[in-house]
N, C-alpha and C positions, 0 to 999 in steps of 0.2 A: 783307703786301703795304703798301709804303708810299706815300703821294701825293706824296713828295719827287721834283723832276721831274730826270731826267738830261736834259741839252741840249735843243736845240730842240723836237724832235719831241714832249716833254711841255710845250711851251707854246701856247697856243690864243689866237689874236687875232681880233679882230671891230671893225667899224666901227659907232659909234653917236653920234648928235648931232655927226658931222663930226669925231668924234676916233676914234683907235685904241686900243681897250682890250686887255689882255692878262690872263691869268690861267693858273695851272697846270690841265695837263690830265691826267685819270685815266682808264684804261679799264682795266676787268678783264681783258677779252681781250689786252691789249697792243695794240690798235688806235692807229695814230698819229693825232695831232689833225686834225680835217677843215681843209680849206682854206678851203671856203666857207660861211660863217656867216652866217644873217641872223637879228637880235633879232626875235622877236613877243611876242605876249601875246594876251589873250582874243578880240581881235577876229579871230582868224584862223579861217577856216572849215577843216572838216575836207578839204574837196576841195582846197582851196589849198594844205593841207599836205602831202596826198599828193603832188600835184604837184611840189613845191620838192623833197621828199624823194626823189622817184623820178628827179629832176633831178641829185641829187648834192648839194644844200644841206642842211646842218646847221642846225637849228632851235634858237637859244639862248633858252630860255622865261622870261620875266620877267612872267607873269601868275599867277593861282590855281593851286595845286598840284593840288586836285582836277579842274578844268578840264584842266591837262596830261594828267592819268591819263585822263580821258575822251577827249582827242583821241588819245593813244596807241592805244586801243582802238580809236577810228574808223580810224585809219589801218590797223591790223591787219585789220579787216573788208572793206578796200580792196584788200589784197594776193591775189593769184590762190591760189587752192587747187590743190592736188596732185592729179593724177588718171592713172591708168595707161593708156597707150594700148593697143588691143587688139593683142595678139599681140607687146608688147613683149618683150624681153627681160629678165629680171628685175634681172641686173646694170646692165644702162643703166636701166631705171627707177628703181633705188635711187640710182644716181649723180646722175640728175635730181633725184631728191626731195632730196638732199644740198645739191645746187647750189641749189634754190630755198630751202631753210632757209637756207642761208649767205646767201643774198639779202634773205630776209626779215629775219633778225639785223640786216644790215647798213642795211636802211630803218628798221626800228624804233629802231635804234641813234643815229638822226639827230636824236632828239629831246633835247636838252640841258638841265641845270638845274645853276645856281649853288649852291656848297656854301662855307658860312664857317666860320670859328671855331666850336667848339661838340663836335662837328660838326654843322653845322644845313644844312637845305635853306633857301637865302635867297628864299623864295616867300610869298607871302600863305595863311594856312591850313596850311601844311607841318605834319604830324605832328612828334614827336619821333624823330629816325634818330639820336641820336647814341650809343648802345649798338651797335645793329646795323652802324653805319658803322664805328666804333672796331675791332669786331670783324673787319669784312672787310678794311678798308683802313688801318687805323691813324689818326693825328691828322692833322686839316687845319690846316695852319699859316697859310695865306693863302688869297683867293680862288680857290677850284678849281671846274673846270667837268667834269660828268661826265654819262655819258647816264642818262635816268631810267630805262632798264631797269638799268643796274647799282644805282640806288638801289633799285630793288623788289627785285632778287635779293638784295641785303644784307640787306632787312628781312626779306624770305621765309626766308632762311638763319637769322637770326636767331631767328626763330619756330621752325624747325626745330630749332635747337640748345636751346632753352628747354625745349620741348616732349619733346624725346628722341624715340627710335624703341624700341618693344618688340621685344628678340631671344627668340623662342622657346627658341632652342638654348641662351640665357644664363639664361633666365627673369630677365630684367634689362633695363633701358633703357639704351641708349648714346645719347650726344650729338652727332652729326654737326657739323663746323665749316663756316663757309663756304669753298667750294672743296674740301670732301671728300665723297666720293661718300656717299650714305646707302644702306645695304644692304638696300634694300626689297624685293629678291627672295630667299625664305628656301631656295629649292631647292640654291643652292650650299652656304651655311650648313649645312644638314641633311648634304649630303656629308661635309663635313669634320666634323661630331659624330659620323656613324656611321661612317666607315671604319676598319678595324683598324690600330691604331698600330704602326709597326715598332718604336717605342722610346717609352719615356717620360723618357729622359735628356736631352734636347735637341733642339729645333727651330728653324728659321730661317723665318720668314714674308717674303716678298718682297713689296714694294709694299702695305703694311700698312694704309694709309689711315686709317680711324676704328679700327683695332687688333681689329676683331672677330673675324678667325681667329685672330688669337694669342690673343684672350681665351678662345676655344671651346677651343684646343688646352691651353690653362694649366688651365681648369677640368677638363679631362678627364683632367689629372693629370701632364703634360709639366712637369717639374721647372725646365727654364728653356727661354725663348723668346727669341730674340732676333728682333725685328721692324723692317725697313727700311722706309723710304721717302725717294724725292728731293725730296719737297715738305717743307719747313719746316712749313708749316699742318698737313699730315698728322702730322707727329711729335708736335705740340703737343695736337692731336685726340688721338691713340691715349692720349697718355700722360695725359690728363684723363680719358680713358674707363676706362683700366686703374686708375686710382687709386681712381674711383668704385667700380670692381668689387671693389677689394682684392686685385687682383692686379700690383700694381706691382712686388713683390719677386719675383716669378715671370718678368715680362716686362720687356725691355729695348727701348726703342724709339729707334732710331737713326737720324742722317740717313746715307743712302749711296745711291749710284745705283742698285744692284743689291744684290748679295750682301755679307754682312759677311765679315771674315777668317775663315779655318777651314773646317773641314767638320763636317757635323752628320748623325745616321741620318735624320733627316727635313728636307727642304726643301719649303714650300709656297708657291705662287703662285698669284696668281687675277689674270693679266693682262687688260686692256680685251679686251672680244670681237670686235671689229668691226675689220677694217683700215680705214685711213680717216684723214682729217685732223681735228685737234681744233679747234674753233672757239670754245670757251667754256672756262671751266675745269671743269664738269662733263664735258665732252666727252672730257676727258682720261681719264676711268674708264672710257668706252665705246669710245672710237677708238684705235686703237693705230697710227701711221702707218707704213705698209709693214712691219707686225707687228714692229716693232723690239724692243718688250719680250718679246714671246712668243720669238722668236729669240734675244734675249739671254738669257733665262733657261733655255732649251734648251741653246745654247751653252755657259753657265757652270757647269751643274747638276753635271756629271762631277765638275768638280775641288773641288767643295763637299759632294760625299756622302762620307759614311764607307763604308768597304768593308761591302757588304751593304744599303745605305742606300735610302730611297726618296725620290723627288722627286714632289711631287703636284701636277699640272697641272690646276686648274679653270677648265672653259672651254665655252662652249656652242658648238653646231654651227649656229647661225644662220647665220654667214659664208658657210658652205658652202650652206645653202637660198639663200641671196641671190647665189649665184655670185662671191664676194668670195675665197673660197679653196676649195680641194680639200682632200677627207681625204688625198688620195696627197700634197699639200703637207707637210702637218702631218707625217705619217709620214714622210717624207723627211727633214725638218727632224730631227725625233727622232733616225733613224738616222745621219744624218750629224754628229750630237752625241756619238756614241758611246753611245746610250741604246737601252735596249729596254724594250718595254711589258710590265708585268708582270700588270697586272689593270686593267680599267676598269669603272668604276661609274657608271650612267647613271640620269637623273630626267627626267621629262617637263617641260617649262615650266606653270608655273600661274599667270601672271601674266596681268592684265587683255587686255593685248594679244593674248595668244595665242589668247584666245576672242573676240576681236570681229571677227566676218565683215565689217564695213564696213571694218576696215585693208587699203589696199592691197595691203599684203604679207602678208595673213594667211594665204596659203598658206603662205608659208616660217614665219612665227611658230608657226602651228600645228603644224609638224614638228618644233620646235626641241627638241632634248635638250642638257640640261646634264651633263658629265661628270666624274669625279673621274680622271685618268689616273695610274695608279701605274708610275713609270719607275724603272729602276736602270741603273747602269753597265755596258755590255757586258763580259763576261769576256775 
C-alpha cells in the first residue's frame, strides 16, 4: 500500500495561523480525507476532544505523542458500550453491534498525526515507527497525515510479524504481514491437517492469506500446491512464509481473483465466515459482503475439479447462529452450483470468546461448529 495520493480525495487541508495547509492523506481503510480539521495539542481536554469528534471534527495532533495515545484511550472510554435488549432478535442485535463498531472506528479515526520522511511521526517523543510503517504502507515522500489508529495498527502488526505465530499443525512459526489475517484459531487448521486427502498430486488453495493451509497440504505430501489470493500483500506474506518453511518448491503463490487456470483433484477454500461489510483490512478475513467469496467458490468449483476430485470448504456455522445465513441457504448454493456433499467433518469452537459468558453473543458463539465440507461435482 502506497502513500502516493491519487487526486483530491487523498489530500487533506486545514487552517493554521490564518493560512491554509495541505498534506497527503493516508487511510488504511480507504476512507476519504476529513473535511473538518482542527489543529489541537496537549491543552485539549478529553471531554472537549470527545465532543469535537462526535460532531465530526477531525483533530490534527501537534503535541506530545504519548499524550495523543492517552487521549485516544480517553475518547474510547467515553464511547457507548453495546448491550443486548431483552428479547431482541439476534440478527438485529448483531447488526446494531456492527453499526456501533463502525461508529466507534469512525470516531477513534478522527485523531490524526503528521508523518514525515523517514518515515517518522512528526511529534515530540514519538517512537521509531519507520520499519513498521514501511512494512504497512511504504515510504513517506512528503508530509502525510494519517490516523493515530493506523499508526498503532502498523506498529502492532509489525510486532506480530517479527514475533511470529506458532502453528502446531506445522510445528513451526509463521509470520503474518500487515493486513493479512493471523490464523490464531487452530480448529480449522486441524481439520485440513487431518482430513483424508483425495490425491497428493496437486491442490489449489483459494484465498491463501499467510499461506498456512497451502503449507499444511505441502507438508502432508501434496507434491504441488497452487495458492491464490487477490491481495498482493497476502501473496508476499505467503511467499515469505513458504520460503522460511522450506516449501517454496512445492507451493506456488500467485495473484488471482479466485481460481488458477486448470483443474485439480483437491481445491481448498477457507472464505470469510460471516456475511457483512468489511470496515478494516482485517475485517476482510472475517466478513464476506453478501457472501460473495463463498458463492464465487461454490459457483466456480465444478469447472476446476478433476473427475472424482474434492472441494474442501472450511467454514464456521456462526453465521447461522447469528441469523445471518441459514443452513438451507448454504445447501441451496451448493446444489445450484452442481455440487454434492460427500462428507462433512466437524469440530467445536475452542477460542476464548466461545467460552466467555459475558459476551453479548455467547449463546451463539458457544454453539459454533467449524466444518470441513467435502464437495464433489454432481454426476
